[in-house]
N, C-alpha and C positions, 0 to 999 in steps of 0.2 A: 262779084264786083268787089274791088277794094274799097274800104271805107277809110278815107284819109281826111285829116284836117290840118290846117296850118296853125302854128302857135309859136309861143316864145318860151324859152327855158327860164323859169322863175325860181328854181331851186335845185341845188345839187345835194343829195342826201348821203350817198355812199359811193366811193370809187373802189372797185375791186379789179383784179386782173381780168380783163375781158368783159367786164360788166359794170355799168354805171346806173345807179338808181337816182332818179331826178324827178322834177315836177315841170310840167308844161302848162302854163296858165293856171297853176295851182293844182293840177291833176296829176296823180302818180303815173310815172312812165319809167321804162327801162331802155337802155341803149347798149349796143355792142360796139365799142369803139374800134375794134379790129375790123369791123364790117362797114360802119358808117362814118368813121373818123372821130377825132376828139370832140368833146362837147363842153360848153362853158355857159355861164349865166349870160342871158341876153341873146343867145343864138336864136335865129329864126329857123324853125324846123317843120317837117311834116311828120305826123304820127298816125299810126294805124290804130283806129279806135274800135274796130268791129267786134272783137271778142268781148271787150268790156261792155259795150252797148247792147250786145246780145245776152249779157249776163252769163257768159260761159266761164268755165274754170280756167281762166287765164291768169289768176293770181290777183286780180283787182287792179290792173294797170294797163296803160297803153304801151305801144312799142314804137320807138323812134324809127322812122322809115328812111328819112333823109335829113341831113343837116344842110340847110341852104346857105348858112353863113360860112362854115369852114369844112364842109364835107363834100364839096364838088371837086372834080378833077383829081380824085384820089387814084393812085397808081396800084396796079395789081402787085401781088407778091412777086419778087424778082424770080424769074425763071418759071413761074406758074403758068400752066396752060390747060389744066384739067378743071372743068367748070363744076361748081356746086350749084344746085337748083337751076340746071341748064334750061334755057329758052323760057325762063320766067322773068318778070321785071326785076327780080333780085339776083340774077345770075352773077357769079363772081368766080375768079380763078384762084385756086389754092394749090400749093405743091402737095403731092401725095407721097406717102412712104414707099409705094411700089416703084416710083420713078428712080431709075438708076440703081436699084437694089437687087441683089441676088438672094431672094428670100429662100429659106429652107423649104423642102418639099413636104415635110411632115412635122406634126406637133410632138412626135416621139413620146406619146403618153401624157403630155401636159394636161392637167385638170382644167376644165372650163366650167365655171358656175353660171348657169343660165337663169336669169331673173325675168319676171314679167312685169315688175314694178320697180321704179327707182328707189322707193323706200326700203327695198330689200338690200340695197348696196351696202349700207353702213354695217348692219349686223353680219353680213357675209364677209366683209373685209376684216371686221373685228375678230372673227373666228380664224382668219388667215394671218393674223399678226405674226411678224417675224419672217414672212416670205416676201419675195419680190412680186408685187401684185400689179397687174395692168387692168385698166377698165376700158372695155370696148363698148361704145354707145351706138345703139341701133335706132333706126327710125321707129316711131310708134308713140312717142311723147315729145317733149321739148327737143328741138334740133340742135341748139347751141350747147356744147359741153360746158361753156363758161357760165351758163345760167345756173348751174347746180351749186348751191351752198354746201351740200354734202360732199361733193368732190373736193371743193376748196379745203374743207375741214380735214378730210382724210389725208390730203397731201400735206397739210400743215402738221398733222400728227404722225407722219411717216408711215401711214397705213396704205398708201397708194403712190406708186412711183411713175406710172405712165398712163396717159389717157389718149384714146384714139377715137376720132369721129368717123363714122361709117356712112357711106351713101350720102344722104342729104344732111346728116349731122356734121357739124363743123366746130372749129375752135378747140379741138383737142391739142395735146402736145404735138401730135401728128394726125393727119387724116388719111383714110384709105377708101378705096372704091367700093369694097364689099366686105362681108363678114369673114370670108375665107382668107383673103389677103391680110385682113386686119389681125386675125389670130396668128398667122405666120409672121407678120411684122412684129407683133408682141413677143413672140418666141425669139425672133432675130435680135431684138433689142434687150434681151436678157430677162424677160419675165419668166417666173417659174409657175405662175398660175394666173388665170384670167377670170374676171367677173364680167359677164357680157349681158347687156340688157338695155332698156330704154331710159331716156332722160326723164326729168320730172313731168308729172302729168301723164295722162294716158288717153289715147284716142279710143272712144267707145261708142258702140251703137246699141248695146244691150243684147246683141246677138251672139251665137255660139262662136263664130270665127271672126266677126267684124270688130276686132279690138287690137290695140297696140301690144297687148300681152303676147300675141302670137310671135313676136320677135324672139321669144325664148325658143320657139321651135326652130327658127333659122339658126340660132346659136348652137343648138343641139346638133342639128344636121351638119353644120360646118365643122364642128369639133369632131363629130363621129367620122366624117369622111376624110378628115385630115389626120386620123390616128391619134386624136386626143381622147380625153376621158370626160365626157359631159356629165354634169350633175345638175338636176333641176331643183331650184328653190321653190317649194310649194307655197302657194298663197292660202294660208289658213286663217280663220278668224272665228272667234266666239261672240263677237260684238257687232259685226257689220249688220246694219238694219236691212240690207237688201238680201233677199232670200238667195239670189244667184251667187252671192259672195259669202254666205254664211257656211261655216264648216270648211270644206274644200271648195274654193272658188271655181266657177265654171271656166274661168280663164285657164287654171291649171288642168282641169279635165280636158279641155280642148287641146292644149299643148301635148298632153300625154296621148291623146287619141291619134294625133298625126305623127308623133315621134316613135311610137311602137316601143321596141326594146332597145332603142338607140341611146338610152341614157340611164344613169343611176338616179334614184330618187331618195332624198333624205327625209326621214320622219323624226321629229323631236321626241325622244323617249319621255314618256309620262304624259304626252298630250291626250286629253280625254276625247277629242273629236273622233267620231267613228266614220270610217270610209274604207271601201274595199282596197284602195291603193296601199293601205298599210301592209297588206300581204306581200307586196312586191318591193316595198321600200326597205332601206337600211335604217334600222333604229340607231339614233345617234344621241349620245349623252350631251345634254345641254344644261346641266345643273348649274354651270358657272356663267351662263350667258349674260346675266345682268351685270356681273362684275366686269366681264370682258368689254361690255358696251358702256360702262360708266363714263359719264361726261361726254358722250358722243351724241350727235343730234339724231334722235329716233322719233319719227312722226309718220303716221299713215292716216290719211283722211281726217286729220285733226285729232287722232288718237295716239297716245304715247304708250310706253312699255307697261305702265300699270293698267291702262284701259284695255289693251288687246295683246297680252303677252305672247300668245302662241303665234301671232303673225311674225313677230321679230325673232322668236326662238326658232321658227321653221327656216328662216333665211340663215340664221346662225348655224343651224344644223347642216345646211348645204355647204357652207364654207368649211365647217369642221370635217365633213366627209371628204371634200376635195383635198383638204390638207393631209388626210390619212392616205391619199392616193399618191402623194409625192414620193419619189424614189431617189 
């Protein structure tokens, strides 16, 4: 069941491209204006309150569901006819990059960094500085690309040129139907390398395969089948309080189990964590990762680079390994 309530916009905190942070009756809320239309003080709105009231990891806010004052009778994107979230109460049409495009048949060796967490995106892109980088967002975390502050920062710093929302994900520079066509669309639009993974947050059930991090396996398979060069960013930690994520996370283990030999694995040289995967991994020099990531937003489960350095260094290693594969 949807948990909706009616309210009034009582504050506008921050307006970003594709995302507005506001208050509804004094309670924190976010809105996606490209989906629900513009929002202003005094608007009568409906908000989805379920995640916050269940105390889930939704960021501590409600989500604007509909603007009853100025969000009705909105028109679909011109020429759009492919639906996002089809046959749900939120279905809407968006143009997709595949439409009318003659996409290449192969990635022709293009490196693809597969991540299982959104917090790996920034260090991976920092290692790829100077290249034409595309970010392909898969389902498994937040669906709107516009929700990510990290993506906004990377684009502002010139570390990210193109964003693509895949499947249910939307609000990228372009959207695509699946990971295969998204990788080819990135290649077609001039990307030299792709970082492919989920948006902020992660769906998780505490089970071996029931988590959003498995999106990395989809990215690896798509890149491998399209003659790309997939590189897995390992999820490493010395500080995670949960045993299943301490050392090499069970998320990474599950991705490796189903990916077989279909990808390269980057291991940050000097990392003290012991795991058998080191035997098959490429040891990568990450001695300069803190300098390369200086002034970039690094955060994972409330921990920063000083709290859990090998988490960020491992993602940086994946980006550096991918860069070494460029020809």
